[in-house]
LOVEXKE-391145 format. One line per 8 residues: number of its first residue (from 0); their letters; for each residue x negated, y, z of N, C-alpha, C, O, CB. Coordinates in nm, 3 decimals, always signed. Glycine has a CB too. Example, Ala and Ser with C-alpha at 12.3 -4.5 7.8 and 13.67 -1.06 7.14 Angstrom:
<sites>
0 = as = -1.319,-0.569,+0.780,-1.230,-0.450,+0.780,-1.320,-0.330,+0.780,-1.424,-0.332,+0.846,-1.131,-0.447,+0.905 ~ -1.285,-0.225,+0.708,-1.367,-0.106,+0.714,-1.290,+0.003,+0.787,-1.341,+0.114,+0.804,-1.408,-0.060,+0.572;
</sites>
This chain:
<sites>
0 = mklmltap = +0.828,-1.213,+0.620,+0.944,-1.155,+0.686,+0.971,-1.019,+0.624,+0.880,-0.936,+0.612,+0.921,-1.143,+0.839 ~ +1.093,-0.997,+0.585,+1.131,-0.870,+0.523,+1.200,-0.781,+0.626,+1.293,-0.824,+0.694,+1.223,-0.894,+0.400 ~ +1.153,-0.659,+0.635,+1.214,-0.561,+0.725,+1.334,-0.499,+0.657,+1.323,-0.452,+0.544,+1.112,-0.452,+0.768 ~ +1.445,-0.499,+0.722,+1.565,-0.437,+0.667,+1.587,-0.303,+0.736,+1.617,-0.298,+0.855,+1.689,-0.530,+0.683 ~ +1.572,-0.197,+0.661,+1.599,-0.063,+0.712,+1.729,-0.015,+0.649,+1.742,-0.013,+0.527,+1.481,+0.035,+0.682 ~ +1.822,+0.024,+0.731,+1.946,+0.080,+0.680,+1.970,+0.212,+0.750,+1.931,+0.231,+0.866,+2.067,-0.018,+0.700 ~ +2.034,+0.302,+0.678,+2.059,+0.435,+0.734,+2.174,+0.500,+0.660,+2.205,+0.463,+0.547,+1.932,+0.523,+0.727 ~ +2.237,+0.598,+0.726,+2.345,+0.669,+0.657,+2.294,+0.748,+0.537,+2.366,+0.763,+0.437,+2.416,+0.763,+0.754;
8 = diylyrec = +2.172,+0.800,+0.545,+2.111,+0.876,+0.437,+1.963,+0.840,+0.429,+1.899,+0.811,+0.530,+2.130,+1.030,+0.458 ~ +1.910,+0.843,+0.305,+1.770,+0.810,+0.283,+1.710,+0.920,+0.196,+1.757,+0.946,+0.085,+1.754,+0.669,+0.216 ~ +1.607,+0.985,+0.249,+1.544,+1.097,+0.180,+1.397,+1.069,+0.154,+1.325,+1.024,+0.244,+1.561,+1.227,+0.261 ~ +1.353,+1.096,+0.034,+1.214,+1.081,-0.004,+1.155,+1.219,-0.020,+1.206,+1.300,-0.097,+1.199,+0.997,-0.135 ~ +1.049,+1.248,+0.053,+0.981,+1.376,+0.043,+0.887,+1.369,-0.076,+0.797,+1.285,-0.079,+0.904,+1.411,+0.176 ~ +0.907,+1.456,-0.176,+0.837,+1.447,-0.304,+0.686,+1.474,-0.297,+0.610,+1.410,-0.369,+0.898,+1.544,-0.400 ~ +0.643,+1.564,-0.212,+0.501,+1.601,-0.206,+0.423,+1.498,-0.125,+0.476,+1.439,-0.031,+0.483,+1.741,-0.145 ~ +0.298,+1.476,-0.162,+0.215,+1.388,-0.081,+0.180,+1.460,+0.050,+0.174,+1.583,+0.055,+0.085,+1.345,-0.159;
16 = vdfrksin = +0.159,+1.381,+0.153,+0.127,+1.438,+0.284,-0.001,+1.376,+0.338,-0.043,+1.268,+0.296,+0.244,+1.415,+0.384 ~ -0.062,+1.447,+0.429,-0.181,+1.399,+0.498,-0.137,+1.285,+0.591,-0.059,+1.307,+0.683,-0.252,+1.516,+0.578 ~ -0.188,+1.165,+0.567,-0.143,+1.050,+0.644,-0.205,+1.041,+0.783,-0.182,+0.943,+0.854,-0.172,+0.925,+0.569 ~ -0.283,+1.140,+0.822,-0.324,+1.148,+0.962,-0.208,+1.199,+1.046,-0.208,+1.185,+1.169,-0.448,+1.241,+0.978 ~ -0.107,+1.258,+0.980,+0.011,+1.306,+1.053,+0.091,+1.186,+1.104,+0.104,+1.084,+1.036,+0.101,+1.397,+0.963 ~ +0.142,+1.202,+1.222,+0.226,+1.099,+1.280,+0.367,+1.155,+1.298,+0.410,+1.240,+1.220,+0.168,+1.049,+1.416 ~ +0.437,+1.110,+1.397,+0.577,+1.147,+1.415,+0.598,+1.298,+1.421,+0.679,+1.351,+1.346,+0.632,+1.083,+1.542 ~ +0.526,+1.367,+1.508,+0.548,+1.511,+1.523,+0.515,+1.589,+1.397,+0.588,+1.680,+1.359,+0.465,+1.564,+1.638;
24 = glaaiien = +0.405,+1.554,+1.332,+0.365,+1.623,+1.210,+0.462,+1.602,+1.096,+0.493,+1.695,+1.022,+0.228,+1.579,+1.169 ~ +0.510,+1.478,+1.080,+0.606,+1.450,+0.973,+0.742,+1.514,+1.003,+0.809,+1.564,+0.912,+0.622,+1.298,+0.955 ~ +0.783,+1.513,+1.129,+0.908,+1.579,+1.167,+0.899,+1.729,+1.139,+0.997,+1.790,+1.095,+0.940,+1.554,+1.316 ~ +0.784,+1.789,+1.165,+0.765,+1.932,+1.138,+0.776,+1.963,+0.989,+0.828,+2.068,+0.952,+0.629,+1.979,+1.191 ~ +0.729,+1.873,+0.904,+0.742,+1.893,+0.759,+0.889,+1.901,+0.722,+0.929,+1.989,+0.646,+0.672,+1.778,+0.681 ~ +0.969,+1.811,+0.773,+1.113,+1.811,+0.741,+1.179,+1.936,+0.798,+1.256,+2.002,+0.728,+1.183,+1.684,+0.797 ~ +1.149,+1.970,+0.922,+1.208,+2.088,+0.983,+1.171,+2.217,+0.910,+1.256,+2.305,+0.894,+1.166,+2.098,+1.128 ~ +1.046,+2.229,+0.866,+0.999,+2.352,+0.804,+1.030,+2.365,+0.655,+1.040,+2.476,+0.604,+0.853,+2.363,+0.823;
32 = ntnlplgt = +1.046,+2.252,+0.585,+1.060,+2.257,+0.440,+1.197,+2.217,+0.387,+1.220,+2.223,+0.267,+0.958,+2.169,+0.379 ~ +1.286,+2.176,+0.475,+1.420,+2.135,+0.431,+1.524,+2.189,+0.529,+1.491,+2.243,+0.635,+1.431,+1.980,+0.419 ~ +1.648,+2.171,+0.493,+1.758,+2.205,+0.584,+1.822,+2.080,+0.641,+1.937,+2.084,+0.685,+1.864,+2.290,+0.511 ~ +1.750,+1.970,+0.641,+1.806,+1.842,+0.684,+1.788,+1.822,+0.834,+1.682,+1.851,+0.888,+1.741,+1.728,+0.608 ~ +1.892,+1.771,+0.902,+1.879,+1.741,+1.044,+1.802,+1.611,+1.065,+1.823,+1.514,+0.992,+2.017,+1.733,+1.110 ~ +1.715,+1.609,+1.163,+1.631,+1.491,+1.188,+1.699,+1.382,+1.271,+1.668,+1.264,+1.251,+1.506,+1.534,+1.258 ~ +1.787,+1.416,+1.360,+1.840,+1.320,+1.456,+1.966,+1.248,+1.416,+2.045,+1.211,+1.503,+1.864,+1.387,+1.581 ~ +1.989,+1.228,+1.287,+2.114,+1.166,+1.241,+2.101,+1.018,+1.212,+2.200,+0.953,+1.181,+2.162,+1.236,+1.119;
40 = galflftn = +1.980,+0.964,+1.220,+1.958,+0.825,+1.182,+1.913,+0.811,+1.037,+1.892,+0.700,+0.989,+2.082,+0.745,+1.204 ~ +1.899,+0.923,+0.968,+1.852,+0.920,+0.829,+1.707,+0.875,+0.825,+1.631,+0.895,+0.920,+1.868,+1.059,+0.762 ~ +1.668,+0.813,+0.714,+1.530,+0.774,+0.691,+1.463,+0.882,+0.607,+1.522,+0.934,+0.513,+1.520,+0.636,+0.620 ~ +1.339,+0.916,+0.642,+1.260,+1.014,+0.567,+1.132,+0.944,+0.521,+1.050,+0.902,+0.603,+1.227,+1.141,+0.655 ~ +1.115,+0.931,+0.389,+1.000,+0.862,+0.332,+0.894,+0.962,+0.289,+0.924,+1.068,+0.234,+1.042,+0.776,+0.214 ~ +0.768,+0.925,+0.314,+0.653,+1.007,+0.278,+0.549,+0.918,+0.212,+0.544,+0.798,+0.240,+0.594,+1.081,+0.402 ~ +0.467,+0.975,+0.124,+0.356,+0.901,+0.067,+0.228,+0.983,+0.080,+0.231,+1.103,+0.104,+0.383,+0.866,-0.080 ~ +0.116,+0.915,+0.062,-0.015,+0.981,+0.067,-0.057,+1.022,-0.074,+0.011,+0.990,-0.172,-0.121,+0.889,+0.132;
48 = kqrdkiki = -0.170,+1.091,-0.084,-0.218,+1.141,-0.214,-0.248,+1.027,-0.311,-0.226,+1.042,-0.432,-0.344,+1.225,-0.193 ~ -0.298,+0.916,-0.262,-0.330,+0.802,-0.348,-0.206,+0.722,-0.390,-0.215,+0.637,-0.479,-0.428,+0.711,-0.277 ~ -0.094,+0.749,-0.328,+0.034,+0.682,-0.356,+0.030,+0.531,-0.331,+0.100,+0.455,-0.398,+0.074,+0.708,-0.499 ~ -0.051,+0.489,-0.234,-0.054,+0.346,-0.203,+0.000,+0.316,-0.063,-0.003,+0.202,-0.017,-0.197,+0.295,-0.215 ~ +0.050,+0.419,+0.004,+0.106,+0.403,+0.138,+0.239,+0.477,+0.149,+0.262,+0.578,+0.082,+0.007,+0.454,+0.246 ~ +0.325,+0.424,+0.235,+0.453,+0.489,+0.266,+0.466,+0.492,+0.418,+0.435,+0.395,+0.487,+0.575,+0.414,+0.199 ~ +0.514,+0.605,+0.468,+0.558,+0.614,+0.607,+0.706,+0.649,+0.604,+0.751,+0.730,+0.523,+0.474,+0.720,+0.689 ~ +0.781,+0.587,+0.694,+0.924,+0.615,+0.706,+0.951,+0.660,+0.849,+0.926,+0.586,+0.945,+1.011,+0.488,+0.670;
56 = lywdktgf = +1.001,+0.780,+0.862,+1.034,+0.839,+0.991,+1.185,+0.831,+1.011,+1.262,+0.862,+0.920,+0.985,+0.987,+1.001 ~ +1.227,+0.790,+1.129,+1.372,+0.786,+1.158,+1.398,+0.794,+1.308,+1.311,+0.764,+1.391,+1.434,+0.658,+1.101 ~ +1.518,+0.835,+1.340,+1.566,+0.845,+1.478,+1.648,+0.719,+1.505,+1.741,+0.690,+1.430,+1.651,+0.976,+1.501 ~ +1.616,+0.645,+1.610,+1.688,+0.520,+1.638,+1.774,+0.527,+1.763,+1.790,+0.426,+1.832,+1.590,+0.407,+1.651 ~ +1.828,+0.639,+1.795,+1.919,+0.666,+1.909,+1.846,+0.684,+2.041,+1.904,+0.738,+2.135,+2.018,+0.553,+1.922 ~ +1.722,+0.640,+2.052,+1.649,+0.658,+2.177,+1.522,+0.740,+2.156,+1.458,+0.781,+2.253,+1.614,+0.524,+2.238 ~ +1.486,+0.763,+2.031,+1.365,+0.837,+2.000,+1.327,+0.816,+1.855,+1.391,+0.740,+1.783,+1.250,+0.797,+2.092 ~ +1.222,+0.884,+1.814,+1.175,+0.869,+1.677,+1.092,+0.742,+1.664,+1.022,+0.702,+1.757,+1.093,+0.991,+1.634;
64 = alwykrle = +1.101,+0.681,+1.548,+1.021,+0.564,+1.515,+0.953,+0.589,+1.381,+1.003,+0.666,+1.299,+1.108,+0.433,+1.511 ~ +0.841,+0.524,+1.360,+0.765,+0.542,+1.238,+0.727,+0.405,+1.185,+0.667,+0.324,+1.256,+0.640,+0.630,+1.261 ~ +0.761,+0.381,+1.060,+0.729,+0.255,+0.992,+0.627,+0.285,+0.884,+0.634,+0.390,+0.820,+0.857,+0.188,+0.932 ~ +0.531,+0.197,+0.862,+0.418,+0.221,+0.772,+0.399,+0.099,+0.683,+0.400,-0.015,+0.731,+0.287,+0.253,+0.853 ~ +0.381,+0.122,+0.552,+0.350,+0.014,+0.460,+0.236,+0.058,+0.369,+0.234,+0.170,+0.320,+0.475,-0.026,+0.375 ~ +0.139,-0.034,+0.349,+0.026,-0.009,+0.260,+0.024,-0.116,+0.152,+0.032,-0.236,+0.182,-0.109,-0.007,+0.339 ~ +0.014,-0.073,+0.026,-0.001,-0.167,-0.084,-0.150,-0.196,-0.103,-0.232,-0.105,-0.095,+0.062,-0.111,-0.216 ~ -0.184,-0.319,-0.127,-0.324,-0.357,-0.143,-0.377,-0.332,-0.284,-0.491,-0.288,-0.300,-0.342,-0.503,-0.107;
72 = kakykwps = -0.296,-0.358,-0.387,-0.347,-0.350,-0.524,-0.249,-0.282,-0.618,-0.245,-0.316,-0.736,-0.380,-0.487,-0.576 ~ -0.171,-0.192,-0.570,-0.074,-0.122,-0.655,-0.053,+0.018,-0.599,-0.103,+0.052,-0.492,+0.062,-0.201,-0.662 ~ +0.021,+0.097,-0.673,+0.055,+0.233,-0.630,+0.205,+0.253,-0.648,+0.267,+0.199,-0.740,-0.026,+0.340,-0.710 ~ +0.262,+0.333,-0.559,+0.402,+0.369,-0.573,+0.417,+0.475,-0.680,+0.336,+0.568,-0.689,+0.461,+0.419,-0.438 ~ +0.518,+0.462,-0.762,+0.549,+0.565,-0.859,+0.650,+0.657,-0.791,+0.762,+0.617,-0.762,+0.606,+0.505,-0.996 ~ +0.608,+0.780,-0.766,+0.683,+0.874,-0.684,+0.747,+0.979,-0.773,+0.685,+1.021,-0.871,+0.592,+0.940,-0.578 ~ +0.868,+1.024,-0.743,+0.929,+1.131,-0.823,+0.845,+1.258,-0.819,+0.789,+1.293,-0.715,+1.071,+1.161,-0.772 ~ +0.837,+1.327,-0.930,+0.757,+1.449,-0.936,+0.821,+1.561,-0.854,+0.941,+1.561,-0.827,+0.740,+1.494,-1.081;
80 = kekepift = +0.736,+1.655,-0.816,+0.782,+1.770,-0.738,+0.866,+1.861,-0.827,+0.826,+1.897,-0.938,+0.662,+1.848,-0.677 ~ +0.980,+1.897,-0.778,+1.068,+1.991,-0.847,+1.101,+2.105,-0.751,+1.031,+2.124,-0.652,+1.198,+1.922,-0.898 ~ +1.206,+2.179,-0.780,+1.244,+2.290,-0.691,+1.273,+2.241,-0.551,+1.229,+2.301,-0.453,+1.365,+2.364,-0.747 ~ +1.348,+2.133,-0.541,+1.383,+2.079,-0.410,+1.277,+1.978,-0.367,+1.236,+1.894,-0.447,+1.523,+2.014,-0.413 ~ +1.232,+1.984,-0.241,+1.127,+1.892,-0.196,+1.178,+1.751,-0.164,+1.098,+1.661,-0.138,+1.060,+1.949,-0.074 ~ +1.309,+1.731,-0.167,+1.368,+1.603,-0.126,+1.437,+1.534,-0.242,+1.504,+1.597,-0.324,+1.468,+1.626,-0.011 ~ +1.420,+1.403,-0.248,+1.485,+1.316,-0.346,+1.569,+1.219,-0.266,+1.517,+1.156,-0.174,+1.380,+1.241,-0.440 ~ +1.697,+1.206,-0.297,+1.786,+1.117,-0.222,+1.784,+0.978,-0.284,+1.792,+0.962,-0.405,+1.930,+1.173,-0.219;
88 = lsqyeldq = +1.774,+0.877,-0.198,+1.773,+0.738,-0.242,+1.897,+0.666,-0.195,+1.954,+0.701,-0.092,+1.648,+0.666,-0.192 ~ +1.938,+0.566,-0.270,+2.043,+0.475,-0.225,+1.976,+0.362,-0.146,+1.854,+0.346,-0.151,+2.126,+0.418,-0.347 ~ +2.056,+0.285,-0.075,+2.003,+0.170,-0.002,+1.937,+0.072,-0.099,+1.831,+0.016,-0.070,+2.115,+0.099,+0.079 ~ +1.998,+0.052,-0.214,+1.943,-0.037,-0.316,+1.805,+0.011,-0.363,+1.712,-0.069,-0.375,+2.039,-0.048,-0.435 ~ +1.793,+0.141,-0.389,+1.664,+0.196,-0.433,+1.556,+0.181,-0.326,+1.441,+0.151,-0.357,+1.680,+0.344,-0.471 ~ +1.593,+0.201,-0.199,+1.497,+0.180,-0.091,+1.452,+0.035,-0.086,+1.333,+0.007,-0.075,+1.559,+0.221,+0.044 ~ +1.546,-0.057,-0.095,+1.512,-0.199,-0.094,+1.421,-0.234,-0.211,+1.326,-0.310,-0.195,+1.639,-0.285,-0.099 ~ +1.449,-0.178,-0.328,+1.366,-0.203,-0.446,+1.226,-0.148,-0.425,+1.127,-0.215,-0.455,+1.431,-0.140,-0.571;
96 = llsgftii = +1.216,-0.027,-0.375,+1.086,+0.036,-0.352,+1.002,-0.047,-0.255,+0.884,-0.071,-0.280,+1.105,+0.179,-0.298 ~ +1.061,-0.090,-0.145,+0.989,-0.167,-0.044,+0.957,-0.309,-0.092,+0.869,-0.375,-0.036,+1.069,-0.173,+0.083 ~ +1.028,-0.356,-0.195,+1.004,-0.490,-0.250,+0.906,-0.490,-0.367,+0.879,-0.595,-0.424,+1.134,-0.551,-0.295 ~ +0.854,-0.373,-0.403,+0.754,-0.368,-0.508,+0.803,-0.320,-0.642,+0.735,-0.339,-0.743,+0.697,-0.500,-0.524 ~ +0.919,-0.258,-0.646,+0.971,-0.202,-0.770,+0.963,-0.050,-0.763,+0.969,+0.008,-0.655,+1.116,-0.248,-0.795 ~ +0.950,+0.013,-0.878,+0.956,+0.158,-0.879,+1.101,+0.201,-0.870,+1.192,+0.122,-0.896,+0.888,+0.216,-1.006 ~ +1.124,+0.324,-0.833,+1.259,+0.378,-0.831,+1.280,+0.469,-0.951,+1.386,+0.530,-0.967,+1.286,+0.455,-0.700 ~ +1.177,+0.478,-1.034,+1.185,+0.556,-1.157,+1.177,+0.458,-1.272,+1.073,+0.397,-1.295,+1.071,+0.665,-1.165;
104 = ghkamkin = +1.286,+0.440,-1.344,+1.286,+0.347,-1.455,+1.308,+0.203,-1.413,+1.325,+0.116,-1.499,+1.160,+0.358,-1.529 ~ +1.307,+0.175,-1.284,+1.333,+0.042,-1.230,+1.246,-0.067,-1.292,+1.295,-0.176,-1.323,+1.478,+0.007,-1.251 ~ +1.117,-0.038,-1.312,+1.023,-0.137,-1.363,+0.947,-0.198,-1.246,+0.914,-0.130,-1.149,+0.926,-0.073,-1.466 ~ +0.920,-0.326,-1.259,+0.845,-0.393,-1.152,+0.700,-0.348,-1.153,+0.639,-0.333,-1.259,+0.852,-0.547,-1.167 ~ +0.646,-0.325,-1.033,+0.504,-0.296,-1.021,+0.431,-0.430,-1.020,+0.483,-0.527,-0.965,+0.471,-0.211,-0.892 ~ +0.313,-0.436,-1.077,+0.233,-0.557,-1.072,+0.166,-0.563,-0.937,+0.084,-0.477,-0.904,+0.129,-0.563,-1.186 ~ +0.200,-0.665,-0.860,+0.141,-0.681,-0.728,+0.070,-0.816,-0.725,+0.132,-0.920,-0.747,+0.250,-0.671,-0.617 ~ -0.059,-0.812,-0.698,-0.138,-0.936,-0.689,-0.119,-0.995,-0.550,-0.135,-0.927,-0.449,-0.289,-0.910,-0.718;
112 = kltmt = -0.086,-1.122,-0.547,-0.068,-1.189,-0.418,-0.204,-1.210,-0.353,-0.300,-1.251,-0.418,+0.006,-1.324,-0.436 ~ -0.210,-1.182,-0.226,-0.333,-1.202,-0.150,-0.323,-1.333,-0.075,-0.216,-1.371,-0.028,-0.358,-1.084,-0.053 ~ -0.432,-1.402,-0.065,-0.434,-1.522,+0.017,-0.506,-1.491,+0.146,-0.615,-1.433,+0.145,-0.501,-1.641,-0.058 ~ -0.447,-1.527,+0.253,-0.505,-1.503,+0.385,-0.570,-1.632,+0.432,-0.507,-1.738,+0.430,-0.397,-1.453,+0.487 ~ -0.693,-1.622,+0.475,-0.760,-1.741,+0.525,-0.790,-1.728,+0.670,-0.848,-1.819,+0.730,-0.887,-1.768,+0.449;
</sites>
């Protein structure tokens, strides 16, 4: 089953974050390090130091929600840190990233299929 996330804006936070942080901690990162409003329905993507996990924070009209994805045998290729801490994604780039493609150079990541018994 594929999760479809759509939003008016999609922002990727360039720096890795401590994945013990949950909704409040990730929201504080956006509030303290950017000028972006949190309650607009925008998606905010974060990764961990190992680059094998993604968390997506968003406001769904009734409260904040947090989505989490872990890759078993691959790593996300994340944009490098520059002056601005935020990288803007298109809906297509988000779909590609969540489907196992990088958003840098648009090359497929090698993902080994796992068999569940």
